[in-house]
C-alpha positions, 0 to 999 in steps of 0.5 A, spaced: 347 470 287 352 464 285 358 462 289 364 465 287 370 461 290 375 467 289 371 471 294 370 465 299 373 466 306 377 459 304 380 463 297 387 462 297 388 456 301 392 450 298 387 445 294 391 439 298 390 443 305 382 444 303 382 436 301 386 434 307 381 438 312 375 435 308 377 428 309 378 429 316 372 433 317 368 427 314 371 422 318 369 426 324 362 426 322 362 419 321 365 417 327 360 422 331 354 419 327 356 412 329 358 413 336 365 412 335 367 419 337 367 421 344 361 426 346 365 428 353 371 426 356 377 428 360 384 426 362 390 428 366 397 428 363 403 431 365 402 438 363 395 438 366 388 436 365 385 436 358 378 435 356 374 435 349 366 435 348 362 434 342 355 436 342 349 435 337 350 442 335 357 440 333 354 435 327 350 441 324 356 446 324 360 440 322 355 439 316 355 446 314 363 446 314 363 440 310 359 443 305 363 449 304 369 445 303 366 441 298 363 447 294 370 451 295 373 444 291 368 444 286 365 437 289 358 440 289 355 446 286 352 451 291 345 451 293 341 455 288 335 459 290 328 456 288 325 459 282 317 461 282 313 460 276 307 465 275 302 465 270 298 470 267 
């Protein structure tokens, strides 16, 4: 089955919004891979304690999300199923 952008969960979103989100996700990915992104951290602010946690599973999910956005924007084509060849 071919990827149909009009039937995607992202269908109807503004292209500029998708492109901006893709760029942010790609920056986040590079930061995680290079060690620049905090893996786990917490701090206290006037309105209470805040914390953020990233894990290696986030990298896999982030990669899938990046590929989905790239496909939706037509940057990459959707993955194709492998063909099998048979001889008689």
